[in-house]
MMTF fields as JSON, N, C-alpha, C and O atoms, coordinates in Angstrom:
{
  "mmtfVersion": "1.0.0",
  "mmtfProducer": "UNKNOWN",
  "numBonds": 231,
  "numAtoms": 232,
  "numGroups": 58,
  "numChains": 1,
  "numModels": 1,
  "chainsPerModel": [1],
  "groupsPerChain": [58],
  "chainIdList": ["A"],
  "bondAtomList": [4, 2, 8, 6, 12, 10, 16, 14, 20, 18, 24, 22, 28, 26, 32, 30, 36, 34, 40, 38, 44, 42, 48, 46, 52, 50, 56, 54, 60, 58, 64, 62, 68, 66, 72, 70, 76, 74, 80, 78, 84, 82, 88, 86, 92, 90, 96, 94, 100, 98, 104, 102, 108, 106, 112, 110, 116, 114, 120, 118, 124, 122, 128, 126, 132, 130, 136, 134, 140, 138, 144, 142, 148, 146, 152, 150, 156, 154, 160, 158, 164, 162, 168, 166, 172, 170, 176, 174, 180, 178, 184, 182, 188, 186, 192, 190, 196, 194, 200, 198, 204, 202, 208, 206, 212, 210, 216, 214, 220, 218, 224, 222, 228, 226],
  "bondOrderList": [1, 1, 1, 1, 1, 1, 1, 1, 1, 1, 1, 1, 1, 1, 1, 1, 1, 1, 1, 1, 1, 1, 1, 1, 1, 1, 1, 1, 1, 1, 1, 1, 1, 1, 1, 1, 1, 1, 1, 1, 1, 1, 1, 1, 1, 1, 1, 1, 1, 1, 1, 1, 1, 1, 1, 1, 1],
  "groupList": [{"groupName": "UNK", "atomNameList": ["N", "CA", "C", "O"], "elementList": ["N", "C", "C", "O"], "formalChargeList": [0, 0, 0, 0], "bondAtomList": [1, 0, 2, 1, 3, 2], "bondOrderList": [1, 1, 2], "singleLetterCode": "X", "chemCompType": "L-PEPTIDE LINKING"}],
  "groupTypeList": [0, 0, 0, 0, 0, 0, 0, 0, 0, 0, 0, 0, 0, 0, 0, 0, 0, 0, 0, 0, 0, 0, 0, 0, 0, 0, 0, 0, 0, 0, 0, 0, 0, 0, 0, 0, 0, 0, 0, 0, 0, 0, 0, 0, 0, 0, 0, 0, 0, 0, 0, 0, 0, 0, 0, 0, 0, 0],
  "groupIdList": [1, 2, 3, 4, 5, 6, 7, 8, 9, 10, 11, 12, 13, 14, 15, 16, 17, 18, 19, 20, 21, 22, 23, 24, 25, 26, 27, 28, 29, 30, 31, 32, 33, 34, 35, 36, 37, 38, 39, 40, 41, 42, 43, 44, 45, 46, 47, 48, 49, 50, 51, 52, 53, 54, 55, 56, 57, 58],
  "secStructList": [7, 7, 2, 2, 2, 2, 2, 2, 2, 2, 2, 2, 2, 2, 2, 2, 2, 2, 2, 2, 2, 2, 2, 7, 7, 5, 6, 6, 6, 5, 1, 7, 2, 2, 2, 2, 2, 2, 2, 2, 2, 2, 2, 2, 2, 2, 2, 2, 2, 2, 2, 2, 2, 2, 2, 6, 6, 7],
  "xCoordList": [74.55, 74.933, 74.852, 73.772, 75.915, 75.963, 74.949, 74.851, 74.174, 73.419, 74.067, 73.595, 75.546, 76.441, 76.302, 75.878, 76.688, 77.005, 75.832, 75.889, 74.498, 73.585, 73.151, 72.508, 73.604, 73.317, 74.279, 73.664, 75.322, 76.279, 75.869, 76.08, 75.31, 74.862, 73.404, 72.994, 72.959, 71.723, 72.208, 71.899, 73.066, 73.723, 74.221, 74.105, 74.831, 75.494, 74.389, 74.341, 73.201, 72.021, 71.415, 71.142, 71.214, 70.69, 71.666, 71.32, 72.629, 73.817, 73.436, 73.005, 73.404, 73.178, 72.053, 72.145, 70.863, 69.563, 69.944, 69.55, 70.494, 70.457, 71.619, 71.554, 72.325, 73.476, 72.616, 72.692, 71.733, 70.785, 69.793, 69.486, 69.356, 68.368, 69.028, 68.452, 70.119, 71.005, 71.304, 71.142, 71.694, 72.283, 70.935, 70.982, 69.937, 68.553, 67.924, 66.81, 68.558, 68.09, 67.237, 67.498, 66.268, 65.592, 66.092, 66.998, 65.835, 66.533, 66.0, 66.728, 65.282, 64.844, 64.97, 65.571, 64.672, 64.67, 65.995, 66.316, 66.598, 67.414, 67.286, 66.125, 67.914, 67.127, 66.252, 66.606, 64.697, 63.5, 63.993, 64.898, 63.202, 63.368, 63.036, 63.648, 61.828, 61.79, 62.925, 63.307, 63.477, 64.576, 65.608, 66.037, 66.139, 67.184, 66.894, 67.72, 65.552, 65.007, 65.221, 65.945, 64.674, 64.612, 66.2, 66.591, 66.853, 68.088, 68.841, 69.527, 68.95, 69.164, 68.393, 69.011, 67.558, 67.029, 67.778, 68.347, 67.835, 68.094, 69.708, 70.237, 70.458, 71.832, 72.089, 72.954, 71.026, 71.179, 70.805, 71.231, 70.065, 69.677, 70.856, 71.127, 71.63, 72.585, 73.629, 74.419, 73.925, 75.031, 74.763, 75.756, 73.31, 73.103, 73.259, 73.996, 72.689, 72.906, 73.877, 73.97, 75.121, 76.751, 77.066, 77.346, 76.966, 77.383, 76.925, 77.609, 75.748, 75.221, 75.759, 76.056, 75.794, 76.801, 78.134, 78.74, 78.842, 80.207, 80.244, 81.096, 79.237, 79.306, 78.886, 79.5, 77.783, 77.62, 78.585, 78.517, 79.65, 80.875, 82.034, 82.918, 81.86, 83.055, 82.648, 83.406],
  "yCoordList": [181.676, 180.601, 179.328, 179.057, 178.402, 176.858, 176.21, 176.274, 175.589, 174.33, 173.236, 172.652, 173.009, 171.88, 172.432, 171.789, 173.665, 174.277, 173.942, 173.281, 174.339, 174.38, 172.856, 172.781, 171.789, 170.66, 170.265, 169.658, 170.465, 170.144, 170.923, 170.412, 172.131, 172.746, 171.702, 171.427, 171.365, 170.54, 169.527, 169.409, 168.668, 167.352, 167.668, 166.867, 168.928, 169.104, 169.265, 168.77, 170.077, 170.095, 168.769, 168.49, 167.924, 166.606, 165.708, 165.129, 165.823, 165.14, 165.577, 164.668, 166.952, 167.593, 166.872, 166.153, 166.952, 166.282, 164.837, 164.332, 164.286, 162.921, 162.456, 161.39, 163.247, 163.635, 163.659, 162.829, 164.857, 165.38, 164.287, 164.192, 163.593, 162.476, 161.322, 160.626, 161.047, 159.787, 160.294, 159.566, 161.498, 161.853, 161.97, 161.729, 162.28, 162.378, 161.259, 160.98, 160.439, 159.152, 159.312, 160.019, 158.562, 158.466, 158.309, 157.477, 158.767, 158.708, 156.874, 156.36, 156.386, 154.979, 154.006, 153.053, 153.754, 152.982, 153.007, 152.096, 154.103, 154.262, 154.431, 154.823, 154.376, 154.855, 153.707, 152.535, 154.387, 153.631, 153.509, 154.198, 152.444, 151.912, 153.107, 153.211, 153.967, 154.873, 156.0, 156.62, 156.324, 156.94, 156.682, 157.477, 155.297, 154.706, 154.699, 154.984, 154.329, 154.439, 155.659, 155.701, 157.001, 158.105, 158.862, 159.841, 158.17, 158.706, 158.14, 158.954, 157.088, 156.283, 156.715, 156.435, 157.149, 157.734, 159.138, 159.399, 160.149, 161.394, 161.091, 162.049, 160.227, 159.734, 159.542, 160.081, 158.583, 158.127, 159.636, 159.905, 160.251, 161.544, 162.413, 162.878, 162.73, 163.271, 162.776, 163.625, 161.688, 160.983, 161.267, 161.535, 161.227, 161.121, 162.643, 162.977, 163.711, 165.243, 165.545, 166.184, 165.331, 165.357, 164.834, 165.618, 163.778, 163.164, 163.68, 163.602, 164.225, 164.754, 166.384, 166.818, 166.866, 168.345, 168.22, 169.256, 167.105, 166.886, 166.518, 166.939, 165.735, 165.477, 166.801, 167.093, 167.547, 168.624, 169.769, 170.714, 169.721, 170.739, 170.365, 171.135, 168.909, 168.236, 168.356, 167.909],
  "zCoordList": [35.671, 36.097, 35.412, 34.887, 35.314, 34.669, 35.31, 36.535, 34.631, 35.254, 36.052, 37.028, 35.31, 36.289, 37.653, 38.613, 37.677, 39.246, 39.831, 40.868, 39.27, 39.92, 40.656, 41.703, 39.943, 39.903, 41.257, 42.133, 41.45, 42.053, 43.852, 44.951, 43.558, 44.998, 45.304, 46.431, 44.37, 44.844, 45.628, 46.814, 44.952, 45.506, 46.831, 47.759, 46.973, 48.66, 49.407, 50.533, 48.816, 49.826, 50.248, 51.415, 49.135, 49.373, 50.542, 51.572, 50.085, 51.277, 52.407, 53.117, 53.045, 54.054, 54.444, 55.439, 53.744, 54.403, 54.654, 55.705, 54.011, 54.102, 55.528, 56.14, 55.715, 56.863, 58.221, 59.126, 58.165, 59.019, 59.419, 60.607, 58.662, 58.88, 59.386, 60.223, 58.998, 59.326, 61.099, 62.078, 61.102, 62.89, 63.758, 64.964, 63.238, 64.162, 64.621, 64.177, 65.597, 65.933, 67.267, 68.24, 67.082, 68.321, 69.794, 69.832, 70.86, 71.968, 72.533, 73.383, 72.23, 72.81, 71.778, 72.275, 70.465, 69.679, 68.684, 67.921, 68.846, 67.617, 66.466, 66.352, 65.11, 63.99, 63.51, 63.375, 63.202, 62.83, 61.307, 60.837, 60.536, 59.363, 58.066, 57.002, 58.571, 57.295, 57.606, 56.614, 58.782, 58.678, 57.854, 57.017, 58.117, 57.05, 55.718, 54.851, 55.473, 54.03, 53.556, 52.561, 54.102, 53.452, 53.576, 52.939, 54.473, 54.09, 53.158, 52.541, 52.853, 51.407, 50.323, 49.297, 50.124, 48.784, 48.719, 47.659, 49.849, 49.639, 49.434, 48.872, 49.677, 49.606, 47.916, 47.226, 47.515, 46.246, 45.214, 44.091, 45.911, 44.773, 44.726, 43.619, 45.743, 45.913, 45.372, 44.962, 45.218, 44.454, 42.893, 42.216, 42.17, 40.84, 40.708, 39.779, 41.487, 41.403, 41.193, 40.144, 41.94, 42.308, 40.535, 39.628, 40.44, 39.295, 38.049, 37.028, 38.09, 36.881, 36.624, 35.511, 37.399, 37.602, 37.51, 37.235, 37.684, 37.253, 35.556, 34.774, 35.256, 33.823, 32.911, 31.885, 33.409, 32.5, 32.636, 31.85, 33.779, 33.827, 32.832, 32.458, 32.431, 31.61, 29.989, 29.128]
}
């Protein structure tokens, strides 16, 4: 298995995690600050992993 493909898969999992955290809002207060920050960190990691995977394949 190529390392670039592994990075693309990892980026997909991180993107799914970011989406899951973004969609899980509290019933009363909406999204909390830590939820937004954690989703942003996961999104940034997903973008970096995906870009790295694409560059490894090229």
